[in-house]
C-alpha positions as CSV (number, residue, x, y, z in Angstrom):
1,M,239.7,220.0,91.9
2,Y,242.0,219.7,88.3
3,C,242.1,223.6,88.8
4,R,242.9,223.1,92.7
5,I,246.2,220.4,92.4
6,R,247.4,222.6,89.1
7,E,248.2,225.8,91.3
8,Q,249.5,224.0,94.1
9,C,251.9,222.5,92.0
10,S,252.9,226.2,90.5
11,I,253.5,227.5,93.7
12,A,255.1,223.9,94.5
13,W,257.5,224.7,91.5
14,S,258.4,228.9,91.7
15,D,259.4,227.9,95.4
16,Q,263.1,228.4,95.5
17,R,263.5,228.2,99.1
18,G,265.3,225.1,99.1
19,V,267.5,225.3,96.1
20,T,270.7,226.7,98.0
21,T,270.4,223.7,101.1
22,I,270.4,221.4,98.6
23,E,273.4,223.7,96.4
24,Y,275.2,223.2,99.8
25,A,274.4,219.8,100.6
26,I,275.9,219.3,97.0
27,I,279.2,220.8,97.5
28,G,279.7,219.6,100.4
29,V,279.6,216.1,99.5
30,V,282.2,217.0,96.7
31,M,284.9,218.1,99.6
32,S,284.1,215.0,101.1
33,I,284.5,213.1,98.3
34,I,287.6,215.4,97.7
35,V,288.8,215.2,101.0
36,L,288.5,211.2,100.9
37,A,290.5,210.8,98.0
38,V,293.0,213.1,99.1
39,F,293.6,211.3,102.4
40,N,292.9,207.8,100.8
41,Q,296.1,207.0,99.1
42,N,299.7,206.7,101.0
43,S,300.5,210.3,101.2
44,E,303.1,212.5,102.5
45,I,300.2,214.3,104.4
46,I,299.1,211.1,105.9
47,N,303.0,210.4,106.9
48,A,303.6,213.4,107.9
49,L,299.4,213.6,109.8
50,E,300.9,209.8,111.7
51,S,303.8,211.3,112.5
52,A,302.2,214.4,114.3
53,F,299.8,212.4,116.5
54,Q,302.6,209.7,117.3
55,A,305.0,212.6,118.8
56,I,301.7,214.2,120.5
57,T,301.4,210.4,122.2
58,N,304.9,209.8,123.0
59,N,304.7,213.3,124.6
60,I,301.6,212.6,126.9
61,Q,303.3,209.0,127.4
62,S,306.8,210.1,128.7
63,A,305.2,213.5,130.9
C-alpha cells in the first residue's frame, strides 16, 4: 500500500499540465491589480472616460 501511495504521489508531482493554467491565473490577478490601481486613483484617464461617457449620454438623449 505504501508503494502505491508513493507511486501516485510521484505521478502527481511530476504532472505539469496544470502549471500553465496557474501561471496564467497569477498573471491575470496581477494585471487586475494594476488596472485597479490605475483606475482607482483620481487621474486624467478617469476624467477623460467620464467626459466621454457624458458626451455619449448627452448625444443619445438629444437624439
